[in-house]
C-alpha positions as CSV (number, residue, x, y, z in Angstrom):
1,M,87.4,103.1,89.3
2,T,88.6,100.0,91.0
3,Q,90.1,99.5,94.4
4,K,92.4,96.8,95.8
5,A,93.4,96.4,99.4
6,G,96.4,96.0,98.6
7,A,115.1,121.9,90.9
8,G,112.7,122.1,94.2
9,T,110.6,124.8,95.8
10,G,109.4,125.3,99.3
11,T,106.4,127.4,100.6
12,K,105.3,128.1,104.1
13,A,101.8,129.3,104.9
14,G,100.4,129.6,108.4
15,T,101.6,127.6,111.4
16,S,102.3,123.9,111.6
17,R,99.8,121.9,113.6
18,G,102.2,119.1,114.4
19,T,105.0,118.9,116.9
20,V,106.9,116.0,115.2
21,E,107.8,115.2,111.7
22,N,105.4,112.4,111.4
23,D,102.5,114.7,111.9
24,S,102.8,115.9,108.3
25,F,100.7,114.4,105.5
26,D,103.3,113.2,103.0
27,L,102.4,113.0,99.4
28,L,104.1,112.2,96.1
29,I,102.7,113.1,92.7
30,V,104.4,111.2,89.9
31,G,104.1,110.9,86.1
32,V,106.0,111.7,83.0
33,G,106.8,115.0,81.3
34,G,103.7,116.6,79.8
35,Q,101.1,115.1,82.1
36,G,100.7,118.1,84.3
37,T,102.3,116.9,87.5
38,I,103.7,120.3,88.3
39,L,100.3,122.0,87.9
40,A,98.7,119.4,90.1
41,S,101.3,120.0,92.8
42,N,100.8,123.8,92.5
43,I,97.1,123.4,92.9
44,I,97.6,121.4,96.2
45,G,100.1,124.1,97.4
46,E,97.6,126.9,96.6
47,A,94.8,125.0,98.5
48,C,97.2,124.8,101.5
49,I,97.8,128.5,101.3
50,L,94.1,129.2,101.1
51,E,93.6,127.2,104.3
52,G,96.6,128.7,106.1
53,R,98.4,125.4,106.2
54,N,102.1,124.9,106.2
55,V,103.3,123.2,103.0
56,R,106.7,122.3,101.7
57,S,107.4,120.8,98.2
58,A,110.3,119.7,96.0
59,E,110.1,118.9,92.3
60,T,112.4,116.7,90.2
61,H,112.0,117.3,86.5
62,G,114.9,115.4,85.0
63,M,114.1,114.5,81.3
64,A,110.5,115.8,81.7
65,Q,110.3,117.4,78.3
66,R,111.4,114.2,76.7
67,G,108.7,112.2,78.5
68,G,111.0,111.2,81.4
69,S,109.9,110.6,84.9
70,V,108.7,113.6,87.0
71,E,108.1,113.5,90.8
72,T,106.9,116.1,93.2
73,H,107.2,115.7,97.0
74,I,104.6,117.5,99.1
75,R,104.5,117.7,102.9
76,I,101.4,119.3,104.4
77,D,101.7,120.5,108.0
78,G,105.3,119.4,108.2
79,R,108.1,121.1,110.2
80,Y,111.1,119.8,108.4
81,G,112.5,119.4,104.9
82,P,110.4,119.0,101.7
83,L,111.5,115.6,100.7
84,V,109.4,112.6,101.7
85,P,111.5,109.8,103.1
86,T,111.3,106.3,101.6
87,G,108.4,104.4,103.2
88,A,106.8,107.5,104.7
89,A,104.3,108.7,102.0
90,D,100.6,108.7,103.1
91,M,99.6,108.9,99.4
92,I,101.0,108.6,95.9
93,I,99.1,110.2,93.1
94,S,100.3,108.7,89.9
95,F,99.3,109.7,86.3
96,D,100.6,106.3,85.0
97,L,100.5,102.7,86.4
98,L,104.2,102.2,85.5
99,E,105.2,105.3,87.5
100,A,103.0,104.1,90.4
101,L,105.0,100.8,90.5
102,R,108.3,102.7,90.1
103,Y,107.6,104.9,93.2
104,R,105.7,102.4,95.4
105,H,108.7,102.1,97.8
106,F,107.9,105.6,99.1
107,L,104.5,104.4,100.4
108,K,104.0,103.7,104.1
109,P,102.2,100.4,105.0
110,S,98.9,102.2,105.7
111,G,99.2,104.5,102.6
112,T,97.2,104.7,99.4
113,V,98.2,104.8,95.8
114,V,95.7,106.6,93.5
115,S,96.7,105.9,89.9
116,A,95.4,106.5,86.4
117,E,94.7,103.3,84.5
118,G,97.0,104.0,81.5
119,I,100.6,103.1,80.8
120,V,102.9,105.6,79.1
121,V,105.8,103.8,77.4
122,P,109.1,105.3,78.4
123,I,111.1,106.7,75.5
124,S,114.1,104.6,76.5
125,A,112.0,101.5,76.4
126,F,110.6,102.4,73.0
127,Q,114.1,103.2,71.6
128,N,115.5,99.9,72.9
129,N,112.5,97.8,71.9
130,L,112.1,96.7,75.5
131,E,109.0,94.7,76.7
132,I,106.5,96.8,78.5
133,P,104.6,95.1,81.4
134,S,100.8,94.9,81.2
135,A,98.4,96.8,83.4
136,D,97.3,93.5,85.0
137,W,100.9,92.5,85.8
138,I,101.6,95.9,87.4
139,K,98.5,95.6,89.5
140,E,99.6,92.1,90.7
141,Q,102.9,93.6,91.8
142,M,101.0,96.1,93.9
143,A,98.5,93.6,95.3
144,D,99.8,94.1,98.8
145,I,99.1,97.8,99.0
146,K,95.9,99.9,98.8
147,L,95.6,100.8,95.1
148,I,92.8,102.8,93.6
149,T,92.8,103.1,89.8
150,V,90.9,105.7,87.8
151,D,90.0,105.8,84.2
152,A,91.3,109.4,84.0
153,G,91.3,109.5,80.2
154,K,87.6,108.8,79.9
155,L,86.6,111.2,82.7
156,A,88.8,113.9,81.2
157,K,87.1,113.5,77.8
158,D,83.7,113.6,79.5
159,A,84.8,116.9,81.1
160,G,85.6,118.3,77.7
161,S,89.4,117.9,77.3
162,I,91.8,115.0,77.5
163,L,94.3,117.5,78.9
164,S,92.4,117.7,82.2
165,Q,93.4,114.2,83.4
166,N,95.7,115.7,86.0
167,V,92.8,117.6,87.6
168,V,90.6,114.4,87.4
169,M,93.3,112.7,89.4
170,L,93.3,115.4,92.0
171,G,89.5,115.1,92.3
172,A,89.9,111.3,92.8
173,A,92.4,111.8,95.6
174,A,90.6,114.7,97.2
175,K,88.7,112.5,99.8
176,I,92.0,111.3,101.2
177,L,93.9,114.6,101.0
178,P,93.6,116.6,104.3
179,L,92.2,119.6,102.4
180,K,88.7,120.9,101.8
181,K,87.1,120.1,98.5
182,E,86.2,123.8,98.2
183,S,89.8,124.9,98.7
184,L,91.0,122.6,96.0
185,L,88.3,123.8,93.6
186,K,89.2,127.4,94.3
187,A,92.9,126.6,93.6
188,V,91.9,125.0,90.3
189,E,90.0,128.1,89.4
190,E,93.0,130.3,90.2
191,L,95.7,128.3,88.5
192,V,94.4,126.8,85.3
193,P,94.1,128.9,82.1
194,K,91.0,131.1,82.4
195,K,89.4,129.7,79.2
196,T,89.6,126.1,80.7
197,V,88.2,126.9,84.2
198,E,84.8,125.3,83.7
199,I,86.3,122.2,82.0
200,N,88.8,121.7,84.8
201,K,86.2,122.2,87.5
202,K,84.0,119.5,85.8
203,A,87.1,117.3,85.6
204,F,87.8,117.7,89.3
205,L,84.2,116.9,90.2
206,L,84.0,113.9,88.0
207,G,87.2,112.5,89.6
208,Y,85.8,113.3,93.0
209,E,82.5,111.6,92.3
210,S,84.2,108.5,90.9
211,A,85.9,108.0,94.3
């Protein structure tokens, strides 16, 4: 891990702690279709429910099944709508460096981007033979924000399945999320396929320890 300074759903659980909109913890989870962004957002939502927290979310799938961009907006302890305004996100969890760059305009000045190290080439770029920026170039473009990068692929393999990268990323972000580690782990247990529970718990902990 490296660090640089630099159709929707809504769920309500419990009572909001805040009295104004800015009291919410605003989060985006972004990636491309097939990376497990929706499962990751569901795990956070379930952890909120376990803690009796108010949570609202909205998902945009678009061309997800073709490898297109997928985004989920999550507002914890918010009183208003589910969509995170531009420049208001406390955190962006990205499963791909290119998607982190694409959505960075949602981040507030004091916010943090937690991103996987890899780059997934968009289908449109592949079909049109477009040049794909390097990881170093993308990081340079985000040098003015707090960026944490995670080798999610390696950690997922260490956990036992490359498919657990989304849970690795949740673990890496867990120390910043306003939720208990135990609640997130319980949500992982409840939402992933039963035969993969132990792999995903290990993936979460490896991500958590890497942070």
